[in-house]
KEBAKOL-332426 format. One record per residue (C-alpha): residue in three letters; residue number from 1; x, y, z. Coordinates in steps of 0.1 Angstrom, whole numbers, plus 5000, padded with zeros to 4 digits. Example, Ala and Ser with C-alpha at 12.3 -4.5 7.8 and 13.67 -1.06 7.14 Angstrom:
2
r  k  xx  yy  zz
ALA  1  5123  4955  5078 .
SER  2  5137  4989  5071 .
This chain:
329
r  k  xx  yy  zz
MET  1  7130  1238  8927 .
LEU  2  7146  1249  8955 .
PRO  3  7173  1233  8969 .
LYS  4  7165  1215  9003 .
THR  5  7173  1228  9036 .
THR  6  7206  1218  9056 .
GLN  7  7198  1221  9094 .
ALA  8  7220  1223  9121 .
GLU  9  7225  1240  9159 .
VAL  10  7256  1260  9147 .
ILE  11  7273  1269  9115 .
ILE  12  7308  1281  9107 .
VAL  13  7313  1296  9072 .
GLY  14  7352  1292  9072 .
GLY  15  7376  1267  9073 .
GLY  16  7407  1280  9083 .
LEU  17  7422  1278  9116 .
ALA  18  7398  1299  9138 .
GLY  19  7369  1280  9120 .
LEU  20  7383  1247  9124 .
SER  21  7392  1250  9161 .
ALA  22  7357  1267  9169 .
ALA  23  7343  1231  9149 .
ILE  24  7364  1212  9176 .
TYR  25  7351  1227  9208 .
LEU  26  7317  1227  9193 .
GLY  27  7316  1190  9181 .
ARG  28  7332  1181  9217 .
ALA  29  7308  1200  9234 .
LYS  30  7281  1174  9216 .
ARG  31  7267  1203  9193 .
ASP  32  7253  1194  9162 .
THR  33  7278  1217  9141 .
LEU  34  7282  1224  9099 .
LEU  35  7311  1236  9088 .
ILE  36  7307  1256  9056 .
ASP  37  7338  1265  9031 .
THR  38  7351  1278  9000 .
GLY  39  7384  1262  9005 .
LYS  40  7405  1289  9000 .
SER  41  7420  1295  9036 .
MET  42  7446  1316  9031 .
ALA  43  7468  1292  9055 .
ARG  44  7467  1266  9023 .
TRP  45  7496  1298  9010 .
GLU  46  7520  1292  9038 .
PRO  47  7546  1261  9030 .
ASP  48  7560  1260  9060 .
VAL  49  7546  1271  9094 .
GLN  50  7576  1275  9122 .
ASN  51  7556  1290  9150 .
TYR  52  7524  1270  9157 .
LEU  53  7525  1254  9189 .
GLY  54  7539  1220  9187 .
PHE  55  7555  1211  9153 .
PRO  56  7590  1221  9160 .
ALA  57  7598  1210  9125 .
GLY  58  7573  1232  9113 .
ILE  59  7542  1222  9093 .
ALA  60  7528  1233  9059 .
GLY  61  7496  1254  9063 .
ASP  62  7474  1229  9040 .
LYS  63  7485  1203  9063 .
LEU  64  7475  1217  9095 .
LEU  65  7440  1222  9074 .
GLU  66  7438  1185  9066 .
LEU  67  7447  1176  9102 .
GLY  68  7421  1203  9117 .
ARG  69  7396  1189  9096 .
ARG  70  7401  1155  9104 .
GLN  71  7401  1161  9143 .
ALA  72  7367  1181  9141 .
GLU  73  7351  1153  9119 .
ARG  74  7363  1125  9144 .
TYR  75  7340  1146  9166 .
GLY  76  7309  1144  9146 .
VAL  77  7315  1177  9126 .
ARG  78  7300  1178  9094 .
PHE  79  7315  1195  9067 .
GLN  80  7299  1213  9031 .
ARG  81  7320  1226  9004 .
ASP  82  7296  1260  8992 .
GLU  83  7301  1299  8987 .
ILE  84  7275  1317  9012 .
LEU  85  7262  1344  8991 .
SER  86  7238  1358  9017 .
ALA  87  7224  1354  9056 .
ILE  88  7192  1366  9069 .
THR  89  7180  1368  9104 .
THR  90  7146  1345  9111 .
CYS  91  7124  1343  9139 .
LYS  92  7141  1306  9149 .
GLY  93  7176  1319  9137 .
PHE  94  7197  1322  9107 .
LEU  95  7189  1312  9068 .
LEU  96  7222  1314  9047 .
ARG  97  7219  1307  9010 .
GLY  98  7248  1292  8992 .
LYS  99  7256  1289  8951 .
THR  100  7242  1250  8959 .
GLY  101  7225  1255  8992 .
ARG  102  7205  1264  9018 .
PHE  103  7211  1264  9054 .
ARG  104  7196  1268  9087 .
CYS  105  7207  1275  9125 .
ARG  106  7202  1286  9155 .
ARG  107  7241  1302  9159 .
LEU  108  7264  1315  9133 .
LEU  109  7295  1321  9135 .
LEU  110  7321  1339  9111 .
ALA  111  7351  1328  9108 .
THR  112  7357  1341  9069 .
GLY  113  7394  1353  9072 .
ILE  114  7410  1382  9046 .
PHE  115  7429  1380  9019 .
HIS  116  7463  1392  9019 .
ILE  117  7471  1419  8990 .
PRO  118  7501  1408  8968 .
PRO  119  7522  1430  8955 .
ASP  120  7519  1437  8914 .
ILE  121  7549  1435  8901 .
PRO  122  7553  1402  8870 .
ASN  123  7563  1368  8878 .
VAL  124  7569  1373  8919 .
ARG  125  7536  1342  8928 .
PRO  126  7556  1314  8925 .
CYS  127  7578  1331  8952 .
LEU  128  7547  1331  8975 .
GLY  129  7553  1315  9011 .
ARG  130  7590  1309  9002 .
SER  131  7608  1342  8995 .
MET  132  7577  1365  8995 .
PHE  133  7563  1368  9025 .
PHE  134  7531  1391  9042 .
CYS  135  7540  1387  9078 .
LYS  136  7578  1395  9097 .
ASP  137  7560  1384  9131 .
CYS  138  7554  1348  9112 .
ASP  139  7586  1347  9088 .
GLY  140  7614  1375  9098 .
TYR  141  7628  1344  9115 .
ARG  142  7637  1327  9083 .
VAL  143  7650  1351  9067 .
GLN  144  7682  1358  9091 .
ASN  145  7715  1381  9077 .
GLN  146  7695  1380  9042 .
ALA  147  7690  1409  9018 .
ILE  148  7656  1419  9024 .
ALA  149  7631  1443  9006 .
VAL  150  7599  1459  9023 .
TYR  151  7571  1466  8993 .
GLY  152  7556  1499  9000 .
TRP  153  7552  1537  9005 .
THR  154  7536  1551  9039 .
ASN  155  7545  1551  9074 .
GLU  156  7536  1516  9079 .
ALA  157  7563  1505  9056 .
VAL  158  7589  1521  9073 .
GLU  159  7580  1507  9101 .
TYR  160  7578  1473  9089 .
ALA  161  7616  1481  9074 .
LEU  162  7630  1494  9107 .
GLY  163  7614  1462  9126 .
MET  164  7636  1440  9098 .
LEU  165  7666  1453  9110 .
VAL  166  7669  1426  9140 .
TYR  167  7667  1402  9114 .
SER  168  7693  1414  9092 .
ALA  169  7715  1446  9084 .
CYS  170  7706  1446  9044 .
VAL  171  7671  1461  9045 .
SER  172  7656  1480  9020 .
LEU  173  7626  1496  9008 .
VAL  174  7608  1496  8970 .
THR  175  7581  1520  8962 .
ASP  176  7572  1502  8925 .
GLY  177  7573  1538  8910 .
ARG  178  7550  1553  8939 .
ARG  179  7557  1587  8957 .
PRO  180  7564  1579  8997 .
ARG  181  7537  1591  9013 .
TRP  182  7554  1587  9047 .
ASP  183  7556  1619  9071 .
ARG  184  7584  1639  9086 .
ARG  185  7590  1617  9115 .
HIS  186  7594  1586  9098 .
ALA  187  7615  1603  9069 .
ASN  188  7633  1612  9098 .
TRP  189  7638  1578  9105 .
MET  190  7647  1567  9073 .
ARG  191  7678  1588  9074 .
GLU  192  7684  1579  9111 .
TYR  193  7684  1544  9103 .
ASN  194  7698  1548  9067 .
ILE  195  7675  1528  9046 .
PRO  196  7681  1528  9010 .
VAL  197  7648  1533  8996 .
TYR  198  7642  1525  8955 .
GLN  199  7610  1544  8937 .
GLN  200  7616  1528  8905 .
VAL  201  7589  1509  8887 .
ILE  202  7596  1470  8891 .
ARG  203  7597  1455  8855 .
ASP  204  7608  1422  8868 .
VAL  205  7623  1400  8891 .
GLY  206  7646  1371  8890 .
CYS  207  7630  1337  8906 .
ARG  208  7643  1302  8908 .
GLN  209  7627  1276  8919 .
SER  210  7605  1300  8942 .
ARG  211  7636  1318  8955 .
LEU  212  7642  1358  8948 .
ARG  213  7675  1365  8935 .
PHE  214  7669  1399  8923 .
LEU  215  7644  1433  8920 .
ARG  216  7651  1448  8882 .
PHE  217  7640  1481  8881 .
GLU  218  7624  1502  8850 .
ASP  219  7663  1523  8843 .
GLY  220  7677  1491  8838 .
ASN  221  7692  1485  8870 .
GLN  222  7687  1456  8896 .
ALA  223  7687  1456  8935 .
ASP  224  7703  1419  8945 .
ILE  225  7674  1406  8972 .
ASP  226  7668  1375  8989 .
CYS  227  7630  1377  9001 .
LEU  228  7604  1406  8995 .
PHE  229  7580  1417  9021 .
THR  230  7548  1436  9013 .
THR  231  7525  1459  9031 .
ARG  232  7498  1465  9004 .
GLY  233  7474  1456  9031 .
ASP  234  7444  1431  9035 .
ILE  235  7413  1431  9023 .
TYR  236  7386  1417  9050 .
LEU  237  7359  1390  9037 .
ASN  238  7328  1406  9061 .
ARG  239  7301  1407  9030 .
LEU  240  7282  1385  9052 .
ALA  241  7284  1405  9081 .
LYS  242  7279  1436  9062 .
THR  243  7244  1419  9051 .
LEU  244  7238  1408  9085 .
GLY  245  7242  1442  9102 .
ALA  246  7269  1434  9119 .
ARG  247  7291  1463  9128 .
LEU  248  7322  1470  9112 .
ASP  249  7350  1494  9120 .
GLU  250  7371  1516  9099 .
GLU  251  7393  1487  9082 .
GLY  252  7362  1467  9076 .
GLN  253  7371  1439  9105 .
ILE  254  7340  1427  9123 .
VAL  255  7337  1443  9158 .
VAL  256  7334  1417  9185 .
ASP  257  7334  1418  9225 .
ASP  258  7360  1392  9246 .
SER  259  7338  1368  9235 .
MET  260  7337  1370  9202 .
ARG  261  7303  1382  9201 .
THR  262  7290  1407  9176 .
LYS  263  7267  1434  9181 .
LEU  264  7239  1410  9164 .
PRO  265  7224  1381  9191 .
GLY  266  7238  1351  9178 .
VAL  267  7261  1363  9153 .
TYR  268  7300  1355  9164 .
ALA  269  7330  1364  9143 .
ALA  270  7369  1349  9150 .
GLY  271  7397  1350  9133 .
CYS  272  7414  1374  9109 .
VAL  273  7382  1387  9099 .
THR  274  7382  1404  9133 .
PRO  275  7405  1430  9152 .
SER  276  7428  1403  9163 .
ASN  277  7462  1397  9150 .
CYS  278  7464  1377  9125 .
GLN  279  7483  1347  9132 .
MET  280  7471  1316  9124 .
ILE  281  7473  1303  9165 .
ILE  282  7459  1338  9180 .
ALA  283  7430  1329  9154 .
ALA  284  7426  1294  9168 .
GLY  285  7427  1305  9200 .
HIS  286  7397  1333  9191 .
GLY  287  7380  1303  9173 .
ALA  288  7376  1281  9207 .
VAL  289  7369  1312  9226 .
ALA  290  7341  1320  9202 .
ALA  291  7328  1281  9200 .
GLN  292  7327  1282  9242 .
ALA  293  7308  1311  9244 .
ILE  294  7281  1293  9215 .
ASN  295  7281  1264  9239 .
ARG  296  7271  1285  9266 .
ASP  297  7246  1303  9248 .
LEU  298  7230  1276  9239 .
PHE  299  7231  1259  9276 .
ASP  300  7218  1293  9287 .
GLU  301  7188  1291  9261 .
SER  302  7180  1252  9271 .
LEU  303  7173  1264  9303 .
LYS  304  7148  1293  9295 .
THR  305  7131  1270  9270 .
HIS  306  7130  1240  9289 .
SER  307  7145  1214  9262 .
LEU  308  7173  1210  9288 .
HIS  309  7144  1195  9307 .
ARG  310  7130  1177  9280 .
LEU  311  7166  1156  9273 .
ARG  312  7163  1147  9308 .
GLN  313  7130  1136  9309 .
ARG  314  7137  1113  9274 .
GLN  315  7165  1105  9297 .
ALA  316  7147  1092  9325 .
ARG  317  7129  1069  9303 .
ALA  318  7153  1052  9286 .
LEU  319  7188  1051  9308 .
LYS  320  7198  1047  9341 .
THR  321  7200  1080  9358 .
LYS  322  7213  1068  9391 .
PRO  323  7242  1048  9402 .
ALA  324  7238  1016  9422 .
VAL  325  7244  1015  9461 .
ARG  326  7254  0992  9478 .
LYS  327  7263  0988  9517 .
PHE  328  7299  0990  9523 .
ARG  329  7312  0962  9548 .
């Protein structure tokens, strides 16, 4: 037996900062909104978000998600824990199939996010978010004057290391056994700015209470470091967008316009799965932009289909539609 189909005016797939921000705006716009999420937002990895507006003492990523969900629930947004496996376009909107449920909607927002690829070295995962980071814009400030290692072997890694010099004089680059692939121009920069490079395979890390102490190489040497930034790249969670036929760029990001519309009518995307700077506060802002565009889209449709007129007729039958008018004395 097929599971019961859940109906909503708008469905948001993804419960990170973009999805939650859109849900809040749509709930306040009185749109019947359902947010479907697997509970795996990258924001939960961040134990101390220090650059989100309004939290001068910082806030844990999972706490920020919890507050966002409570705020959306206040405005009537529904939540469903499920993993959406497929989505198709129908004559009335979209049909989504999850592991446990089926869902229909008139507008669809994809806020599925990304997955940061961690470095493939032993015993480093406990340091995630505390002494191993993915984003210098988010976390460079907190590691000032520490011994910093950048993990990578490309032009991007070189520029990353150079960018860290504003935070610390002790910046090195580790390639973990890979042959450097940066070009001559970037190699010249490495020499000009005297950035040391360690090409040996990393065999182990020293870590105490989530704090890095050293990297141990296969030749027996170790480099004493306080933090590690990785540049291995991201995996864009774009499978649903591909299924629907949305346009992707070369990196796999969903291409959108200034209102976060995809090329498919009725399908929007927001957050880190789009070509935006992947910052929590930017994702939240783009979620709000998408929600406003969706609300306007539905409003314009209500005028074309006269559904707003039908609402007005129901109001006229049951509710006062004119203010009391009295003679002024």
